[in-house]
VMD Tcl script that draws the C-alpha trace (Angstrom):
set ca {
  {119.54 74.85 50.13}
  {120.61 76.86 47.09}
  {117.25 78.62 46.86}
  {117.42 79.46 50.57}
  {120.94 80.90 50.20}
  {119.99 82.99 47.17}
  {117.13 84.44 49.22}
  {119.12 85.27 52.34}
  {122.48 86.07 50.68}
  {121.74 89.79 50.01}
  {120.71 90.42 53.64}
  {123.74 88.57 54.99}
  {126.16 90.42 52.70}
  {124.55 93.77 53.50}
  {125.19 93.29 57.20}
  {128.71 91.98 56.68}
  {129.77 94.72 54.26}
  {128.23 97.45 56.41}
  {130.05 96.13 59.46}
  {133.36 95.96 57.56}
  {133.05 99.51 56.19}
  {132.07 100.96 59.57}
  {134.78 99.07 61.44}
  {137.49 100.07 58.97}
  {136.20 103.64 58.77}
  {136.52 104.15 62.50}
  {140.28 103.61 62.16}
  {140.85 105.90 59.16}
  {142.32 109.38 59.57}
  {140.33 111.39 57.01}
  {141.18 114.96 55.99}
  {138.82 116.96 53.74}
  {140.16 120.11 52.09}
  {138.56 122.84 49.98}
  {134.88 121.97 50.54}
  {133.60 124.25 53.33}
  {133.58 127.45 51.26}
  {131.72 125.77 48.39}
  {129.06 124.41 50.74}
  {128.27 128.01 51.73}
  {127.30 128.92 48.16}
  {123.67 129.33 47.19}
  {122.11 126.36 45.40}
  {122.61 122.63 45.17}
  {126.02 120.94 44.98}
  {127.14 117.85 43.07}
  {130.33 116.44 44.58}
  {132.21 114.49 41.91}
  {134.71 111.71 42.60}
  {135.92 108.82 40.47}
  {134.02 105.53 40.79}
  {137.04 103.68 42.16}
  {137.60 106.13 45.04}
  {134.16 106.21 46.70}
  {134.78 104.31 49.95}
  {136.46 107.21 51.78}
  {133.27 109.28 51.32}
  {131.35 106.82 53.51}
  {133.47 108.01 56.44}
  {133.90 111.68 55.46}
  {130.15 112.21 54.88}
  {128.77 109.79 57.47}
  {125.23 110.71 58.61}
  {125.22 114.03 56.71}
  {122.13 113.15 54.68}
  {123.82 113.68 51.33}
  {122.16 112.07 48.30}
  {123.56 109.25 46.17}
  {122.22 107.55 43.04}
  {122.24 103.75 43.32}
  {121.55 101.39 40.41}
  {118.52 99.09 40.27}
  {120.68 95.98 39.94}
  {120.92 93.21 42.53}
  {124.26 94.61 43.67}
  {122.61 98.01 43.81}
  {120.02 96.65 46.25}
  {122.80 95.75 48.68}
  {124.64 99.01 48.10}
  {121.43 100.96 48.65}
  {120.85 99.41 52.08}
  {124.47 99.95 53.11}
  {124.49 103.61 52.05}
  {121.23 104.29 53.87}
  {122.65 102.74 57.04}
  {125.64 105.06 56.65}
  {123.31 108.06 56.66}
  {123.00 108.78 52.93}
  {119.69 109.37 51.18}
  {119.35 107.50 47.92}
  {117.72 107.68 44.52}
  {117.44 104.45 42.53}
  {118.32 104.38 38.84}
  {121.17 104.27 36.33}
  {121.90 104.67 32.64}
  {120.55 101.15 32.09}
  {117.34 101.21 34.16}
  {115.38 104.00 35.77}
  {117.69 106.70 34.48}
  {115.03 109.19 33.44}
  {113.20 108.99 36.77}
  {116.49 109.31 38.67}
  {117.41 112.40 36.63}
  {114.06 114.10 37.32}
  {114.29 113.33 41.05}
  {117.91 114.52 41.21}
  {117.06 117.84 39.58}
  {114.23 118.35 42.07}
  {116.40 117.83 45.16}
  {119.26 119.92 43.76}
  {116.88 122.82 43.20}
  {116.10 122.56 46.92}
  {119.78 123.25 47.64}
  {120.69 119.70 48.70}
  {124.05 117.98 48.19}
  {124.62 114.94 45.97}
  {127.68 112.69 45.67}
  {128.17 111.27 42.18}
  {130.69 109.25 40.19}
  {130.78 110.86 36.74}
  {132.54 107.83 35.21}
  {130.10 105.28 36.65}
  {128.49 102.88 36.84}
  {130.35 101.01 34.07}
  {133.07 103.34 32.87}
  {135.25 103.99 31.06}
  {137.21 104.89 34.16}
  {138.37 108.47 34.52}
  {136.06 109.89 31.83}
  {133.41 112.43 32.86}
  {130.10 111.49 31.28}
  {127.26 113.88 30.56}
  {124.73 112.86 33.24}
  {126.02 115.08 36.03}
  {126.41 118.02 33.65}
  {122.77 117.72 32.52}
  {121.68 117.71 36.16}
  {123.73 120.83 36.83}
  {122.44 122.71 33.77}
  {118.79 121.98 34.57}
  {119.04 122.56 38.33}
  {121.58 125.39 38.57}
  {123.69 123.26 40.94}
  {127.44 123.59 41.42}
  {129.72 120.86 40.07}
  {132.56 120.27 42.53}
  {135.58 118.18 41.42}
  {137.37 116.03 43.97}
  {140.50 113.90 44.22}
  {140.71 111.06 46.77}
  {143.56 108.90 47.97}
  {144.62 106.78 50.93}
  {147.65 104.90 52.19}
  {147.99 102.05 52.90}
  {145.20 100.81 50.63}
  {144.12 97.73 48.71}
  {143.23 98.04 45.01}
  {140.92 95.55 43.33}
  {141.64 94.35 39.78}
  {138.36 95.83 38.56}
  {137.63 98.22 35.69}
  {137.80 101.17 38.12}
  {140.76 99.88 40.23}
  {138.53 100.21 43.28}
  {140.44 101.41 46.35}
  {139.75 100.29 49.92}
  {141.89 101.94 52.61}
  {143.52 99.53 55.04}
  {143.09 99.83 58.83}
  {144.48 103.11 60.23}
  {145.07 104.47 56.73}
  {145.70 108.15 56.09}
  {142.90 109.36 53.77}
  {142.68 112.64 51.91}
  {139.89 114.28 49.90}
  {140.82 117.47 48.02}
  {138.04 119.56 46.45}
  {138.69 122.07 43.71}
  {136.85 125.26 42.65}
  {133.24 124.55 41.57}
  {131.65 125.08 38.16}
  {128.17 126.15 37.10}
  {126.56 125.58 33.70}
  {124.15 128.25 32.44}
  {120.64 127.00 31.65}
  {121.08 128.17 28.04}
  {124.52 126.58 27.58}
  {125.05 125.05 24.14}
  {126.90 121.80 23.38}
  {130.23 123.58 22.99}
  {129.96 125.20 26.45}
  {128.92 121.92 28.07}
  {131.87 120.13 26.49}
  {134.19 122.89 27.68}
  {133.03 122.39 31.28}
  {133.16 118.60 30.94}
  {136.79 118.68 29.84}
  {137.70 121.17 32.57}
  {136.10 118.98 35.24}
  {137.86 115.89 33.92}
  {141.20 117.69 33.90}
  {140.68 119.04 37.42}
  {139.61 115.67 38.83}
  {142.71 113.94 37.46}
  {144.94 116.73 38.76}
  {143.31 116.63 42.21}
  {143.63 112.86 42.43}
  {147.30 113.06 41.41}
  {147.83 115.67 44.12}
  {146.00 113.56 46.72}
  {148.12 110.52 45.78}
  {151.29 112.59 46.10}
  {150.28 114.04 49.46}
  {149.60 110.67 51.10}
  {152.52 108.93 49.36}
  {150.38 106.67 47.18}
  {151.57 105.48 43.77}
  {149.27 106.91 41.04}
  {147.05 104.26 39.44}
}
mol new
graphics top color blue
foreach p $ca { graphics top sphere $p radius 0.5 }
foreach p [lrange $ca 0 end-1] q [lrange $ca 1 end] { graphics top cylinder $p $q radius 0.2 }
display resetview
């Protein structure tokens, strides 16, 4: 019985979680600000949001064909299926496994002018700290880095490392995008760190503004 459950559990959970996300998402009132002009720019785009605020994107970017990087873990297998059913295209890999292949594939699709959604503090944190992976992608591909703040009310927050937020039924959801950044191909470490800190500052400011606008207490 246990072996049977371990075998079927991922497929069962995939269907359940997908149904929950789609059902909830249909009730959310999602507003996206500041993105349209950036999407008109030449080149690829990397949309950056904190790891704990990703669920709203499944509604805002439903069936747009945007790319996401999903880890090769068991949980990642379930997440990969769910995201594909929601209309995202996926690349498998993370800092732990498959990272180099995922980086090469990401650079290729960004050079084609595609759009990626990334969590610069994922997959394991620390929360709210921009790591270097997305900046390396941007430098090597010429893509735009686009900071975003996300909030919703009412919402449930898990007691996880990223304080993961799930909007409640009929929640008001807001995504605010800020001005994009580019990193020159010849940028040195000092320039990359300058952009990293600016992105981190902007993302925190945008999230604070999104929280304020929907009436959510900052986390």
